[in-house]
N, C-alpha and C positions, 0 to 999 in steps of 0.2 A: 470511341467505339460506335457512338451513335451515327457519326458520319459514314463509317465503314458499312454499317448495316443498311443505312439509307441508300448508299451507292449500289451495294450488292442487290438490294431489293428492286430498285429501279431498273438495273441492268437485266436482272433475271426476268422481270415483267416484260421488258422490251424484247428480249430474246424469245420468250415464250410466245409473244404476239406474232413475231416474225415467223417463227417455226409453225405456228398455227395457221398463218396466212399461206405459207408454202404448202402445208398439208392439204389446203383447199385446192391449190393449183395442181397438185400431183396427179389426181385422176384425169384432169383435162390434158396434162402433159402426156400421160400414158395413152390417152385416147388418140390425140393427134399424132403421136409417134407411131401407133399401130396403123392409123389410116395412111400416113406417109409411107410406111414400110410396105403396106399392101399394094399401093400404087407403084412403088419401086419394083415390085416383083412382076407386074404385068405390063408396065409402060416402058417404052424406050425413051431416049433423051428428047427426041422431037415431040413425042406425045406429052411428056412431062411439062415441056415448055409451054404448051398450049392448053394444058388441063387446069381449069379454074379450081376444081376441087383439090387437086394435088397441091397446087400453089397455095391455096387457102390453108390447107392442113399443115403444109411445111412452114408457112409464115406464122401461123398460130403456135405451132410447136416451138419454133425458134424464139418467138416473143415471150412465151411463158417460160421457156428454159432460161432465157436471158434475165427475166425478172427474178426467177428463183435463184439463179447464180448471183445476181446483184445483191439480193437479200442475204445470201449465205456469205458473200464477201463482206457485207456490213457487219454480220455477226462475227465473222473471223477477225475483222479489224477491231471490233469492240472487245472481243475476248483478249486480244493482244494488249489493248489498253488496260483492261481489267487486270490482267496478269501483272502488268507493270505496277498498277495501283496496289494490288494485294502484296506484292513483294516489298514495295516501298513502305506500305503501311505496316507490314509485319516487322520490317527492320526498325522503323521509327518506334513502333509500339513496344518492341523488345527492349530497346534502349530506355524507353520511358518506364516500362514495367520494372526495370532494375532500379530506377530512381524511386519508384513507388514502394518497392520492397525495402529499400534503404530508409525511406521516410517512415514506413510503418514500423520498422525495427526501432528507429529513433523515437517514435511516438510511444512505443511499448516501454522503452527505457524511461522516458519522461513520465509516463503514467505510473510506473513502479516507483519512481522517485517522488512523485506527488503523493502516492499512497503512503509511502514511508514518512514523508514530511507531515502529512495530515495526522498520522499516528503519533509522531513526535509532538505535533502542535497540541494534541489533546492532553498528552502528558505534561507538556510545558504550561498549558493553561491551568491545570491543577496545581502545578508547582508555583506558577505565578501568583495564584490566589493565596497560597501559603506564604510566599515571600512578601506580598503586599500586607497580609495580616501581621507578619512579624515586624515589618517596617512600621506599620501604624502603631503597634505596641511600643516599639522603640521611640517613635516620635512622641507618643503620649507620655512615656517615661521621662523623656528629656524635658517635655513641657512641665511635668510635675517637678522635676529637679530644678528647673528655672524658677518655678513658683516657690519651691522650698527655699532656694537661695534668697529670693526676694523677701519671703516671710522672715527668714533668719536675719536678714539685714534690717528689716523693719523692727523686729523684736530687739535687735541690738541697739538701734537708734533710739527706740522707745526707752530702753533701759538707760542708755547713756544720757538721754535728755530728760529722763524722769527722776527716779530716786537718787541716782548718783550725783546728777548736777545740782539737785536741790540740797543734798547733803553738803556738797562742795560750797555752794553759795552760803548756806547757814553757818558753816565753820568760819568762812571769811568774814561774814557779818558779825558773828560773835567775837572773833578775835579783834576785829576793828573797834568794836565797842569797848572791849576790855583793855586793849593795848595801851591807851594813854595812862591808865592807872597802874600798869605793871612796872615794877622796878626793874631797871636795866641791870643785868649782871655784867661782870667784867669780860666775859667770853664773847667775842664778836664773831659773826660768821665770816668765812673766808671769801673776800671779794678783792679783786686786784686793785681797785681804787684805794682801799684802805692802806696800801703799802706805798702809795705815791707820795712825792714831796709836797704836792699841793695839799693833800690831806694832813700829813704829819706836821706841816707848818701852819695849819689853820688854827682858828680860835677854839676854845673849849666848847663854846656854844654850837659852833658849826659842827664840830666832831660829834657832839651829843645828838644833834638832829640827823646827821648822816648815818650814825650808828642805828638810830631808831628806824630810819628809812631802810637801811640794809637788813635790819632784823625783820622788818615787815616783808621786805622782798624775799628774804630767806624763808619766811613762813609760807608765802605764796608759792614759791618754787617747790617746797616740800609737799604742800597740799595738792599742787597740780600734778606732781609726780605720783602721789598716792591716788589721785583721781584717775590718772591714765592707767595705772596698774590695775585698778578695779575694773576698768573697761575691758581688760583681757582681750585686747585686739588680736593678738597672735593666735589665741584659741579659736576665735571666730574665723580668722584667716585660714586656719587649718581646715575648719569645717567647709569653708567656701572652696578650698582646693580639692577636698574629697568629692564635693558635689560636681565641681568642674571636671574632674577626672571621669566621673560617671557620664557626664554629658559628652565629653570628648570620645569616650569609648563607644557610646551610643551612636554618635555622629559617624564614626568610622564604620560601624556595623551598618548604619543606614546607607552610607555611600556604597558599601559592598553589596547590599541588597538591591539598591537602585541599579547597579551595574548588572546584576543577575537578571533583574526585571527587564532591563534594556535588551539583554541577550535573548531573553524569552520572546520579546517583541520581534527580534530580528528573524526568528524562524517563521513568524507570521508574514513578514515582508517577503521572505524567500518563497513561502507557499504561494503568495499572490503572483510573484514573478514566474514561478513554474506554471501556474494556471494560465497566465497570459501567454507564455511561450508555447504551451501545449495547444492552446486555442489557435495560435498563429500557425503552428505546424500542421494541425488538422485542416485549416483552410488551404494551406499549401498542398496538402495531399489531395484535396478535392480538385484543385487546379491541375495537379499532376495526372490524375486519373483520366482526365479529358484532354490532356496536353497534346496528344497526337492529332486530335481533330483540328487543332489550331496551328499545326506546323505549316510553314509557307509552301513547302514542296507538296505536301499532302493536299492542301487547299488548291494548289495550282493544277495538279492532275485530276482532282475531283471536279474542278470547274471544266476541265477539258472533257471529261466524261459527260457532264451535264450538257455542255454545248453540243457534243456529238449526238446525244440522245434527242435533244430539242431539234437539231437540224434534220435528223433522219425521220423523226416522228412527224415533223412538218412536211417533209418530202413525201412521206407515206400517205398523209392525209390528202395531199394534192394529187397523187397518182391513183388513189383508191377509186 
């Protein structure tokens, strides 16, 4: 629209100056016309031909009339070009204004979407803080559970390697010291070797020593079994399993919360995308508003008008 106003202003100024110049010549034109008419009433053709005053009046009248008509012709030609310019500009600008309206409508939709998104973001940010708080609580709880499991394990090892193992060692030591003095009874522990031909066909001394050996082994097996039972491994394992289930449940909840937190962040990303798109659309709108001024046909005809004005302004200066 700036180009349109510029062209119209320049043209109006030019036409005003031309008309103003013509208005200056009009009294002279009327004067010389009256003089020539007066001579026409009193002179015949022969007298007119030799009358200097008549010829000067007629010549001046025709010169001024020609000059006025030439200037009016220029104005008429310029008005024709201006009319073509206005029609073309109106057509192009109407097409462009439709695009501007469509762009403005789209921008309003995007602004509403951004407004809604910002409102959602505010709610999501509050929700996200709560989610992060819950997640941190679950992480702390899992860390405590891991520490509890480690402490339980350490206590179990301490007990197994402490009083129980010392009692186990003392019983073995005591039995070892007393064993050589203990009378062997006839009942032997059940070991597969004691039923083999090798054992049955061996000497009494060999059998005696083997029996003593197997009696001692039987004692060690019974004591080891008793030691293991006192360790109560299965009970500790059950406790570990319960703690593990707590950790597993917490981890599942943590993953679920992280997914919700990630979704909360996605709305922030969407807000940034809308803001970027809205900024781009507004820039496009600024370009659309002035797009008519950059149309090739409009520029061509505006240049034609400028050239026309420059040409006739220069000619006017030369003839003034």
